[in-house]
All heavy atoms as a GROMACS GRO file, in nm:
protein
  532
    1ALA      N    1   0.084  -0.118   0.000
    1ALA     CA    2   0.000   0.000   0.000
    1ALA      C    3   0.089   0.125   0.000
    1ALA      O    4   0.198   0.124   0.056
    1ALA     CB    5  -0.091  -0.001   0.122
    2ASP      N    6   0.039   0.229  -0.061
    2ASP     CA    7   0.112   0.354  -0.065
    2ASP      C    8   0.120   0.416   0.073
    2ASP      O    9   0.027   0.403   0.154
    2ASP     CB   10   0.045   0.453  -0.160
    2ASP     CG   11   0.052   0.409  -0.306
    2ASP    OD1   12   0.142   0.329  -0.338
    2ASP    OD2   13  -0.032   0.454  -0.385
    3ILE      N   14   0.229   0.487   0.101
    3ILE     CA   15   0.245   0.563   0.224
    3ILE      C   16   0.255   0.709   0.184
    3ILE      O   17   0.344   0.746   0.108
    3ILE     CB   18   0.371   0.519   0.301
    3ILE    CG1   19   0.365   0.370   0.336
    3ILE    CG2   20   0.389   0.603   0.427
    3ILE    CD1   21   0.494   0.314   0.391
    4ALA      N   22   0.163   0.788   0.233
    4ALA     CA   23   0.160   0.929   0.197
    4ALA      C   24   0.284   1.000   0.250
    4ALA      O   25   0.338   0.966   0.355
    4ALA     CB   26   0.035   0.995   0.255
    5ALA      N   27   0.330   1.100   0.176
    5ALA     CA   28   0.446   1.178   0.216
    5ALA      C   29   0.421   1.241   0.353
    5ALA      O   30   0.312   1.288   0.381
    5ALA     CB   31   0.475   1.287   0.113
    6GLY      N   32   0.523   1.237   0.438
    6GLY     CA   33   0.515   1.299   0.569
    6GLY      C   34   0.442   1.218   0.675
    6GLY      O   35   0.417   1.267   0.784
    7THR      N   36   0.405   1.092   0.643
    7THR     CA   37   0.338   1.007   0.741
    7THR      C   38   0.422   0.884   0.769
    7THR      O   39   0.506   0.845   0.690
    7THR     CB   40   0.198   0.963   0.692
    7THR    OG1   41   0.214   0.885   0.574
    7THR    CG2   42   0.109   1.081   0.663
    8LEU      N   43   0.397   0.822   0.884
    8LEU     CA   44   0.467   0.700   0.919
    8LEU      C   45   0.404   0.582   0.846
    8LEU      O   46   0.284   0.581   0.820
    8LEU     CB   47   0.460   0.676   1.070
    8LEU     CG   48   0.533   0.778   1.158
    8LEU    CD1   49   0.510   0.745   1.305
    8LEU    CD2   50   0.682   0.777   1.126
    9GLY      N   51   0.485   0.484   0.817
    9GLY     CA   52   0.436   0.364   0.752
    9GLY      C   53   0.526   0.247   0.786
    9GLY      O   54   0.633   0.265   0.843
   10ALA      N   55   0.482   0.129   0.754
   10ALA     CA   56   0.559   0.008   0.781
   10ALA      C   57   0.612  -0.050   0.650
   10ALA      O   58   0.541  -0.054   0.551
   10ALA     CB   59   0.472  -0.095   0.852
   11LEU      N   60   0.736  -0.095   0.653
   11LEU     CA   61   0.800  -0.156   0.537
   11LEU      C   62   0.866  -0.286   0.579
   11LEU      O   63   0.916  -0.298   0.690
   11LEU     CB   64   0.908  -0.064   0.479
   11LEU     CG   65   0.864   0.072   0.430
   11LEU    CD1   66   0.986   0.155   0.394
   11LEU    CD2   67   0.773   0.058   0.311
   12ALA      N   68   0.868  -0.382   0.490
   12ALA     CA   69   0.940  -0.506   0.514
   12ALA      C   70   1.076  -0.496   0.446
   12ALA      O   71   1.087  -0.446   0.334
   12ALA     CB   72   0.863  -0.625   0.458
   13VAL      N   73   1.180  -0.542   0.513
   13VAL     CA   74   1.314  -0.540   0.454
   13VAL      C   75   1.372  -0.680   0.441
   13VAL      O   76   1.484  -0.697   0.395
   13VAL     CB   77   1.411  -0.450   0.533
   13VAL    CG1   78   1.367  -0.305   0.526
   13VAL    CG2   79   1.422  -0.495   0.678
   14ALA      N   80   1.295  -0.780   0.482
   14ALA     CA   81   1.338  -0.918   0.469
   14ALA      C   82   1.215  -1.007   0.456
   14ALA      O   83   1.106  -0.969   0.498
   14ALA     CB   84   1.419  -0.960   0.591
   15GLY      N   85   1.234  -1.123   0.395
   15GLY     CA   86   1.125  -1.218   0.384
   15GLY      C   87   1.096  -1.257   0.240
   15GLY      O   88   1.164  -1.213   0.146
   16VAL      N   89   0.994  -1.340   0.224
   16VAL     CA   90   0.951  -1.387   0.093
   16VAL      C   91   0.813  -1.329   0.066
   16VAL      O   92   0.723  -1.339   0.150
   16VAL     CB   93   0.947  -1.541   0.086
   16VAL    CG1   94   0.891  -1.588  -0.047
   16VAL    CG2   95   1.087  -1.598   0.108
   17PHE      N   96   0.796  -1.268  -0.050
   17PHE     CA   97   0.671  -1.203  -0.085
   17PHE      C   98   0.628  -1.243  -0.226
   17PHE      O   99   0.711  -1.263  -0.314
   17PHE     CB  100   0.687  -1.051  -0.078
   17PHE     CG  101   0.716  -1.003   0.060
   17PHE    CD1  102   0.847  -0.996   0.105
   17PHE    CD2  103   0.614  -0.969   0.146
   17PHE    CE1  104   0.875  -0.954   0.234
   17PHE    CE2  105   0.641  -0.927   0.274
   17PHE     CZ  106   0.771  -0.919   0.318
   18GLU      N  107   0.498  -1.251  -0.245
   18GLU     CA  108   0.443  -1.278  -0.378
   18GLU      C  109   0.410  -1.143  -0.441
   18GLU      O  110   0.336  -1.064  -0.383
   18GLU     CB  111   0.317  -1.363  -0.365
   18GLU     CG  112   0.267  -1.414  -0.498
   18GLU     CD  113   0.162  -1.520  -0.480
   18GLU    OE1  114   0.200  -1.638  -0.468
   18GLU    OE2  115   0.043  -1.484  -0.478
   19VAL      N  116   0.470  -1.117  -0.557
   19VAL     CA  117   0.455  -0.988  -0.622
   19VAL      C  118   0.409  -1.007  -0.767
   19VAL      O  119   0.428  -1.114  -0.826
   19VAL     CB  120   0.587  -0.908  -0.619
   19VAL    CG1  121   0.628  -0.877  -0.477
   19VAL    CG2  122   0.698  -0.981  -0.691
   20PRO      N  123   0.348  -0.905  -0.826
   20PRO     CA  124   0.301  -0.917  -0.964
   20PRO      C  125   0.416  -0.926  -1.064
   20PRO      O  126   0.522  -0.869  -1.042
   20PRO     CB  127   0.218  -0.790  -0.986
   20PRO     CG  128   0.261  -0.694  -0.882
   20PRO     CD  129   0.315  -0.775  -0.767
   21LYS      N  130   0.390  -0.998  -1.172
   21LYS     CA  131   0.483  -1.004  -1.286
   21LYS      C  132   0.402  -0.995  -1.413
   21LYS      O  133   0.282  -1.022  -1.412
   21LYS     CB  134   0.568  -1.131  -1.284
   21LYS     CG  135   0.492  -1.259  -1.306
   21LYS     CD  136   0.584  -1.378  -1.327
   21LYS     CE  137   0.619  -1.409  -1.469
   21LYS     NZ  138   0.516  -1.422  -1.567
   22ALA      N  139   0.466  -0.959  -1.520
   22ALA     CA  140   0.399  -0.954  -1.650
   22ALA      C  141   0.363  -1.095  -1.693
   22ALA      O  142   0.426  -1.192  -1.651
   22ALA     CB  143   0.489  -0.887  -1.753
   23THR      N  144   0.262  -1.107  -1.778
   23THR     CA  145   0.226  -1.236  -1.837
   23THR      C  146   0.245  -1.226  -1.988
   23THR      O  147   0.252  -1.118  -2.044
   23THR     CB  148   0.080  -1.273  -1.805
   23THR    OG1  149  -0.006  -1.171  -1.853
   23THR    CG2  150   0.060  -1.292  -1.656
   24GLY      N  151   0.254  -1.342  -2.050
   24GLY     CA  152   0.271  -1.346  -2.194
   24GLY      C  153   0.404  -1.407  -2.232
   24GLY      O  154   0.483  -1.447  -2.147
   25SER      N  155   0.428  -1.413  -2.360
   25SER     CA  156   0.547  -1.477  -2.415
   25SER      C  157   0.675  -1.418  -2.357
   25SER      O  158   0.690  -1.296  -2.348
   25SER     CB  159   0.547  -1.460  -2.567
   25SER     OG  160   0.661  -1.521  -2.623
   26GLU      N  161   0.766  -1.506  -2.315
   26GLU     CA  162   0.899  -1.471  -2.266
   26GLU      C  163   0.898  -1.388  -2.137
   26GLU      O  164   0.985  -1.303  -2.116
   26GLU     CB  165   0.980  -1.401  -2.375
   26GLU     CG  166   1.002  -1.490  -2.496
   26GLU     CD  167   1.091  -1.427  -2.602
   26GLU    OE1  168   1.171  -1.337  -2.569
   26GLU    OE2  169   1.080  -1.469  -2.717
   27THR      N  170   0.799  -1.411  -2.050
   27THR     CA  171   0.795  -1.341  -1.921
   27THR      C  172   0.821  -1.435  -1.804
   27THR      O  173   0.814  -1.392  -1.689
   27THR     CB  174   0.660  -1.271  -1.900
   27THR    OG1  175   0.556  -1.370  -1.898
   27THR    CG2  176   0.633  -1.166  -2.007
   28ALA      N  177   0.852  -1.562  -1.832
   28ALA     CA  178   0.877  -1.659  -1.725
   28ALA      C  179   0.999  -1.617  -1.644
   28ALA      O  180   1.091  -1.553  -1.695
   28ALA     CB  181   0.899  -1.798  -1.785
   29ILE      N  182   0.996  -1.653  -1.515
   29ILE     CA  183   1.108  -1.625  -1.425
   29ILE      C  184   1.147  -1.757  -1.360
   29ILE      O  185   1.064  -1.822  -1.296
   29ILE     CB  186   1.071  -1.520  -1.319
   29ILE    CG1  187   1.036  -1.386  -1.388
   29ILE    CG2  188   1.184  -1.502  -1.219
   29ILE    CD1  189   0.989  -1.278  -1.294
   30ALA      N  190   1.271  -1.797  -1.376
   30ALA     CA  191   1.320  -1.924  -1.320
   30ALA      C  192   1.349  -1.910  -1.171
   30ALA      O  193   1.385  -1.802  -1.124
   30ALA     CB  194   1.448  -1.966  -1.393
   31ALA      N  195   1.334  -2.020  -1.099
   31ALA     CA  196   1.371  -2.021  -0.956
   31ALA      C  197   1.519  -1.986  -0.945
   31ALA      O  198   1.602  -2.034  -1.021
   31ALA     CB  199   1.343  -2.157  -0.896
   32GLY      N  200   1.553  -1.898  -0.852
   32GLY     CA  201   1.691  -1.857  -0.832
   32GLY      C  202   1.735  -1.739  -0.916
   32GLY      O  203   1.844  -1.686  -0.897
   33ALA      N  204   1.651  -1.696  -1.010
   33ALA     CA  205   1.688  -1.584  -1.097
   33ALA      C  206   1.688  -1.452  -1.020
   33ALA      O  207   1.609  -1.431  -0.930
   33ALA     CB  208   1.589  -1.574  -1.214
   34LYS      N  209   1.780  -1.363  -1.057
   34LYS     CA  210   1.779  -1.228  -1.003
   34LYS      C  211   1.656  -1.157  -1.058
   34LYS      O  212   1.627  -1.165  -1.178
   34LYS     CB  213   1.904  -1.151  -1.044
   34LYS     CG  214   2.028  -1.194  -0.971
   34LYS     CD  215   2.145  -1.105  -1.008
   34LYS     CE  216   2.268  -1.142  -0.927
   34LYS     NZ  217   2.381  -1.053  -0.960
   35VAL      N  218   1.587  -1.086  -0.970
   35VAL     CA  219   1.463  -1.018  -1.010
   35VAL      C  220   1.475  -0.870  -0.979
   35VAL      O  221   1.531  -0.830  -0.876
   35VAL     CB  222   1.342  -1.080  -0.937
   35VAL    CG1  223   1.213  -1.008  -0.974
   35VAL    CG2  224   1.330  -1.228  -0.970
   36TYR      N  225   1.423  -0.789  -1.068
   36TYR     CA  226   1.426  -0.643  -1.056
   36TYR      C  227   1.284  -0.590  -1.056
   36TYR      O  228   1.194  -0.654  -1.108
   36TYR     CB  229   1.505  -0.583  -1.175
   36TYR     CG  230   1.645  -0.636  -1.183
   36TYR    CD1  231   1.671  -0.756  -1.249
   36TYR    CD2  232   1.749  -0.570  -1.122
   36TYR    CE1  233   1.800  -0.807  -1.253
   36TYR    CE2  234   1.879  -0.620  -1.127
   36TYR     CZ  235   1.903  -0.739  -1.193
   36TYR     OH  236   2.030  -0.790  -1.197
   37TRP      N  237   1.263  -0.472  -0.997
   37TRP     CA  238   1.131  -0.411  -0.996
   37TRP      C  239   1.125  -0.305  -1.105
   37TRP      O  240   1.205  -0.212  -1.109
   37TRP     CB  241   1.100  -0.347  -0.861
   37TRP     CG  242   0.961  -0.294  -0.857
   37TRP    CD1  243   0.923  -0.163  -0.856
   37TRP    CD2  244   0.840  -0.371  -0.856
   37TRP    NE1  245   0.787  -0.154  -0.855
   37TRP    CE2  246   0.733  -0.280  -0.855
   37TRP    CE3  247   0.813  -0.508  -0.858
   37TRP    CZ2  248   0.601  -0.321  -0.855
   37TRP    CZ3  249   0.680  -0.549  -0.857
   37TRP    CH2  250   0.577  -0.458  -0.854
   38ASP      N  251   1.029  -0.322  -1.197
   38ASP     CA  252   1.007  -0.228  -1.306
   38ASP      C  253   0.904  -0.126  -1.259
   38ASP      O  254   0.784  -0.155  -1.258
   38ASP     CB  255   0.957  -0.304  -1.430
   38ASP     CG  256   0.944  -0.216  -1.552
   38ASP    OD1  257   0.916  -0.095  -1.537
   38ASP    OD2  258   0.957  -0.268  -1.664
   39VAL      N  259   0.949  -0.010  -1.217
   39VAL     CA  260   0.860   0.093  -1.163
   39VAL      C  261   0.759   0.139  -1.269
   39VAL      O  262   0.641   0.159  -1.240
   39VAL     CB  263   0.940   0.214  -1.110
   39VAL    CG1  264   0.848   0.326  -1.066
   39VAL    CG2  265   1.029   0.170  -0.995
   40ALA      N  266   0.804   0.154  -1.392
   40ALA     CA  267   0.716   0.203  -1.499
   40ALA      C  268   0.597   0.110  -1.522
   40ALA      O  269   0.485   0.155  -1.542
   40ALA     CB  270   0.795   0.220  -1.628
   41ASP      N  271   0.622  -0.022  -1.518
   41ASP     CA  272   0.516  -0.119  -1.544
   41ASP      C  273   0.455  -0.178  -1.417
   41ASP      O  274   0.353  -0.246  -1.423
   41ASP     CB  275   0.569  -0.233  -1.632
   41ASP     CG  276   0.607  -0.184  -1.772
   41ASP    OD1  277   0.547  -0.086  -1.819
   41ASP    OD2  278   0.697  -0.245  -1.833
   42GLY      N  279   0.518  -0.157  -1.303
   42GLY     CA  280   0.467  -0.208  -1.176
   42GLY      C  281   0.470  -0.358  -1.164
   42GLY      O  282   0.380  -0.418  -1.106
   43VAL      N  283   0.578  -0.420  -1.219
   43VAL     CA  284   0.591  -0.566  -1.215
   43VAL      C  285   0.735  -0.607  -1.191
   43VAL      O  286   0.828  -0.531  -1.214
   43VAL     CB  287   0.542  -0.632  -1.347
   43VAL    CG1  288   0.394  -0.612  -1.368
   43VAL    CG2  289   0.621  -0.581  -1.466
   44ALA      N  290   0.752  -0.731  -1.145
   44ALA     CA  291   0.884  -0.791  -1.131
   44ALA      C  292   0.930  -0.840  -1.268
   44ALA      O  293   0.850  -0.886  -1.349
   44ALA     CB  294   0.878  -0.906  -1.032
   45THR      N  295   1.060  -0.831  -1.291
   45THR     CA  296   1.118  -0.872  -1.419
   45THR      C  297   1.262  -0.919  -1.397
   45THR      O  298   1.323  -0.886  -1.295
   45THR     CB  299   1.115  -0.756  -1.521
   45THR    OG1  300   1.172  -0.797  -1.644
   45THR    CG2  301   1.190  -0.634  -1.470
   46THR      N  302   1.316  -0.992  -1.492
   46THR     CA  303   1.457  -1.031  -1.485
   46THR      C  304   1.547  -0.934  -1.562
   46THR      O  305   1.667  -0.951  -1.565
   46THR     CB  306   1.477  -1.174  -1.541
   46THR    OG1  307   1.426  -1.179  -1.674
   46THR    CG2  308   1.406  -1.276  -1.454
   47ASP      N  309   1.488  -0.830  -1.621
   47ASP     CA  310   1.562  -0.732  -1.700
   47ASP      C  311   1.591  -0.608  -1.614
   47ASP      O  312   1.499  -0.541  -1.569
   47ASP     CB  313   1.479  -0.693  -1.822
   47ASP     CG  314   1.551  -0.598  -1.916
   47ASP    OD1  315   1.666  -0.559  -1.889
   47ASP    OD2  316   1.491  -0.563  -2.019
   48ASP      N  317   1.719  -0.576  -1.594
   48ASP     CA  318   1.752  -0.457  -1.515
   48ASP      C  319   1.744  -0.329  -1.596
   48ASP      O  320   1.756  -0.220  -1.542
   48ASP     CB  321   1.888  -0.471  -1.448
   48ASP     CG  322   2.005  -0.456  -1.542
   48ASP    OD1  323   1.986  -0.457  -1.666
   48ASP    OD2  324   2.118  -0.444  -1.494
   49GLU      N  325   1.721  -0.341  -1.727
   49GLU     CA  326   1.710  -0.228  -1.819
   49GLU      C  327   1.824  -0.128  -1.798
   49GLU      O  328   1.802  -0.009  -1.777
   49GLU     CB  329   1.574  -0.160  -1.808
   49GLU     CG  330   1.462  -0.247  -1.862
   49GLU     CD  331   1.329  -0.176  -1.873
   49GLU    OE1  332   1.327  -0.051  -1.884
   49GLU    OE2  333   1.227  -0.246  -1.872
   50SER      N  334   1.947  -0.179  -1.801
   50SER     CA  335   2.068  -0.098  -1.788
   50SER      C  336   2.069  -0.014  -1.661
   50SER      O  337   2.115   0.099  -1.660
   50SER     CB  338   2.085  -0.009  -1.911
   50SER     OG  339   2.097  -0.087  -2.027
   51GLY      N  340   2.016  -0.073  -1.551
   51GLY     CA  341   2.018  -0.006  -1.423
   51GLY      C  342   1.893   0.075  -1.391
   51GLY      O  343   1.879   0.127  -1.281
   52THR      N  344   1.802   0.089  -1.487
   52THR     CA  345   1.678   0.162  -1.462
   52THR      C  346   1.591   0.089  -1.360
   52THR      O  347   1.536   0.150  -1.270
   52THR     CB  348   1.599   0.182  -1.593
   52THR    OG1  349   1.681   0.254  -1.685
   52THR    CG2  350   1.470   0.259  -1.569
   53ASN      N  351   1.578  -0.043  -1.375
   53ASN     CA  352   1.503  -0.124  -1.280
   53ASN      C  353   1.593  -0.158  -1.161
   53ASN      O  354   1.709  -0.189  -1.179
   53ASN     CB  355   1.450  -0.251  -1.345
   53ASN     CG  356   1.350  -0.221  -1.454
   53ASN    OD1  357   1.286  -0.118  -1.454
   53ASN    ND2  358   1.336  -0.313  -1.548
   54LYS      N  359   1.538  -0.153  -1.042
   54LYS     CA  360   1.616  -0.174  -0.920
   54LYS      C  361   1.612  -0.318  -0.875
   54LYS      O  362   1.507  -0.384  -0.880
   54LYS     CB  363   1.565  -0.083  -0.808
   54LYS     CG  364   1.573   0.064  -0.844
   54LYS     CD  365   1.713   0.105  -0.885
   54LYS     CE  366   1.719   0.249  -0.932
   54LYS     NZ  367   1.838   0.279  -1.005
   55TYR      N  368   1.725  -0.369  -0.827
   55TYR     CA  369   1.734  -0.506  -0.779
   55TYR      C  370   1.638  -0.527  -0.664
   55TYR      O  371   1.630  -0.446  -0.572
   55TYR     CB  372   1.878  -0.537  -0.736
   55TYR     CG  373   1.897  -0.680  -0.691
   55TYR    CD1  374   1.880  -0.785  -0.779
   55TYR    CD2  375   1.930  -0.707  -0.560
   55TYR    CE1  376   1.895  -0.917  -0.737
   55TYR    CE2  377   1.948  -0.838  -0.516
   55TYR     CZ  378   1.930  -0.942  -0.606
   55TYR     OH  379   1.945  -1.072  -0.564
   56PHE      N  380   1.564  -0.638  -0.669
   56PHE     CA  381   1.458  -0.667  -0.574
   56PHE      C  382   1.494  -0.787  -0.487
   56PHE      O  383   1.473  -0.787  -0.368
   56PHE     CB  384   1.332  -0.696  -0.655
   56PHE     CG  385   1.203  -0.690  -0.583
   56PHE    CD1  386   1.191  -0.640  -0.455
   56PHE    CD2  387   1.088  -0.735  -0.645
   56PHE    CE1  388   1.068  -0.634  -0.391
   56PHE    CE2  389   0.966  -0.730  -0.582
   56PHE     CZ  390   0.956  -0.680  -0.455
   57GLY      N  391   1.548  -0.892  -0.549
   57GLY     CA  392   1.582  -1.014  -0.478
   57GLY      C  393   1.591  -1.129  -0.576
   57GLY      O  394   1.611  -1.109  -0.695
   58LYS      N  395   1.574  -1.252  -0.522
   58LYS     CA  396   1.579  -1.371  -0.607
   58LYS      C  397   1.447  -1.446  -0.600
   58LYS      O  398   1.383  -1.451  -0.495
   58LYS     CB  399   1.693  -1.462  -0.564
   58LYS     CG  400   1.828  -1.406  -0.599
   58LYS     CD  401   1.936  -1.509  -0.582
   58LYS     CE  402   2.068  -1.450  -0.629
   58LYS     NZ  403   2.176  -1.547  -0.621
   59ALA      N  404   1.408  -1.503  -0.713
   59ALA     CA  405   1.287  -1.584  -0.719
   59ALA      C  406   1.308  -1.712  -0.640
   59ALA      O  407   1.410  -1.779  -0.657
   59ALA     CB  408   1.251  -1.616  -0.864
   60VAL      N  409   1.215  -1.744  -0.551
   60VAL     CA  410   1.228  -1.867  -0.473
   60VAL      C  411   1.155  -1.983  -0.539
   60VAL      O  412   1.180  -2.099  -0.505
   60VAL     CB  413   1.180  -1.850  -0.327
   60VAL    CG1  414   1.267  -1.751  -0.254
   60VAL    CG2  415   1.035  -1.809  -0.320
   61THR      N  416   1.066  -1.954  -0.630
   61THR     CA  417   0.998  -2.056  -0.710
   61THR      C  418   0.991  -2.006  -0.854
   61THR      O  419   0.998  -1.886  -0.878
   61THR     CB  420   0.853  -2.083  -0.660
   61THR    OG1  421   0.780  -1.961  -0.664
   61THR    CG2  422   0.851  -2.140  -0.520
   62ALA      N  423   0.978  -2.098  -0.945
   62ALA     CA  424   0.964  -2.060  -1.086
   62ALA      C  425   0.824  -2.004  -1.110
   62ALA      O  426   0.727  -2.045  -1.046
   62ALA     CB  427   0.989  -2.180  -1.176
   63ALA      N  428   0.814  -1.910  -1.203
   63ALA     CA  429   0.686  -1.855  -1.246
   63ALA      C  430   0.683  -1.861  -1.398
   63ALA      O  431   0.772  -1.808  -1.465
   63ALA     CB  432   0.670  -1.712  -1.198
   64GLY      N  433   0.582  -1.926  -1.452
   64GLY     CA  434   0.571  -1.942  -1.597
   64GLY      C  435   0.518  -1.818  -1.667
   64GLY      O  436   0.476  -1.721  -1.602
   65ASP      N  437   0.518  -1.823  -1.799
   65ASP     CA  438   0.468  -1.711  -1.880
   65ASP      C  439   0.326  -1.669  -1.842
   65ASP      O  440   0.294  -1.551  -1.845
   65ASP     CB  441   0.470  -1.747  -2.029
   65ASP     CG  442   0.610  -1.749  -2.089
   65ASP    OD1  443   0.703  -1.693  -2.028
   65ASP    OD2  444   0.625  -1.808  -2.198
   66ASP      N  445   0.241  -1.765  -1.807
   66ASP     CA  446   0.101  -1.734  -1.776
   66ASP      C  447   0.077  -1.699  -1.630
   66ASP      O  448  -0.033  -1.657  -1.593
   66ASP     CB  449   0.011  -1.852  -1.815
   66ASP     CG  450   0.010  -1.875  -1.965
   66ASP    OD1  451   0.028  -1.777  -2.041
   66ASP    OD2  452  -0.010  -1.991  -2.007
   67ASP      N  453   0.179  -1.713  -1.544
   67ASP     CA  454   0.163  -1.679  -1.402
   67ASP      C  455   0.165  -1.526  -1.385
   67ASP      O  456   0.252  -1.459  -1.439
   67ASP     CB  457   0.275  -1.741  -1.318
   67ASP     CG  458   0.266  -1.892  -1.313
   67ASP    OD1  459   0.152  -1.944  -1.311
   67ASP    OD2  460   0.372  -1.958  -1.310
   68ALA      N  461   0.071  -1.476  -1.307
   68ALA     CA  462   0.061  -1.330  -1.284
   68ALA      C  463   0.144  -1.284  -1.165
   68ALA      O  464   0.160  -1.164  -1.144
   68ALA     CB  465  -0.085  -1.291  -1.264
   69THR      N  466   0.201  -1.380  -1.088
   69THR     CA  467   0.283  -1.344  -0.972
   69THR      C  468   0.407  -1.432  -0.966
   69THR      O  469   0.414  -1.536  -1.030
   69THR     CB  470   0.204  -1.360  -0.840
   69THR    OG1  471   0.164  -1.497  -0.826
   69THR    CG2  472   0.083  -1.269  -0.835
   70VAL      N  473   0.503  -1.387  -0.886
   70VAL     CA  474   0.624  -1.464  -0.860
   70VAL      C  475   0.662  -1.442  -0.713
   70VAL      O  476   0.639  -1.334  -0.659
   70VAL     CB  477   0.740  -1.422  -0.954
   70VAL    CG1  478   0.777  -1.276  -0.938
   70VAL    CG2  479   0.862  -1.512  -0.936
   71ARG      N  480   0.716  -1.545  -0.650
   71ARG     CA  481   0.758  -1.534  -0.510
   71ARG      C  482   0.906  -1.494  -0.506
   71ARG      O  483   0.990  -1.561  -0.563
   71ARG     CB  484   0.734  -1.665  -0.436
   71ARG     CG  485   0.583  -1.693  -0.423
   71ARG     CD  486   0.553  -1.820  -0.348
   71ARG     NE  487   0.605  -1.826  -0.214
   71ARG     CZ  488   0.544  -1.774  -0.105
   71ARG    NH1  489   0.430  -1.712  -0.117
   71ARG    NH2  490   0.600  -1.787   0.014
   72ILE      N  491   0.932  -1.384  -0.434
   72ILE     CA  492   1.066  -1.325  -0.428
   72ILE      C  493   1.115  -1.321  -0.285
   72ILE      O  494   1.040  -1.284  -0.194
   72ILE     CB  495   1.062  -1.179  -0.481
   72ILE    CG1  496   1.003  -1.171  -0.621
   72ILE    CG2  497   1.200  -1.115  -0.475
   72ILE    CD1  498   1.084  -1.235  -0.726
   73ARG      N  499   1.244  -1.356  -0.264
   73ARG     CA  500   1.308  -1.334  -0.135
   73ARG      C  501   1.380  -1.201  -0.146
   73ARG      O  502   1.470  -1.182  -0.230
   73ARG     CB  503   1.410  -1.444  -0.102
   73ARG     CG  504   1.479  -1.421   0.034
   73ARG     CD  505   1.581  -1.530   0.068
   73ARG     NE  506   1.671  -1.563  -0.040
   73ARG     CZ  507   1.782  -1.494  -0.072
   73ARG    NH1  508   1.815  -1.387  -0.006
   73ARG    NH2  509   1.858  -1.535  -0.171
   74LEU      N  510   1.338  -1.105  -0.064
   74LEU     CA  511   1.398  -0.971  -0.069
   74LEU      C  512   1.547  -0.977  -0.039
   74LEU      O  513   1.590  -1.056   0.045
   74LEU     CB  514   1.332  -0.879   0.033
   74LEU     CG  515   1.184  -0.849   0.014
   74LEU    CD1  516   1.137  -0.752   0.122
   74LEU    CD2  517   1.156  -0.793  -0.123
   75SER      N  518   1.622  -0.892  -0.104
   75SER     CA  519   1.765  -0.880  -0.079
   75SER      C  520   1.797  -0.734  -0.049
   75SER      O  521   1.738  -0.644  -0.108
   75SER     CB  522   1.846  -0.924  -0.200
   75SER     OG  523   1.829  -1.061  -0.222
   76GLN      N  524   1.891  -0.715   0.042
   76GLN     CA  525   1.931  -0.578   0.075
   76GLN      C  526   2.067  -0.549   0.018
   76GLN      O  527   2.146  -0.631  -0.004
   76GLN     CB  528   1.936  -0.561   0.226
   76GLN     CG  529   1.800  -0.574   0.288
   76GLN     CD  530   1.808  -0.547   0.437
   76GLN    OE1  531   1.891  -0.472   0.483
   76GLN    NE2  532   1.721  -0.611   0.512
   0.00000   0.00000   0.00000
């Protein structure tokens, strides 16, 4: 959930979370793959887009092309 500017909020910095990923051809994410957060599209991806997408963590399970989510272990 969004945290409004100037207010307190809670954030997780460790753990495994299920997050959205793109669906369709060539969007699968293998278990153990490095995963990045694509802010523009609001999904997890394996493409860092030359540093534009920020490192998120590693996939703990595989997610196929048709899967709308992937489980990620956060990395700091």
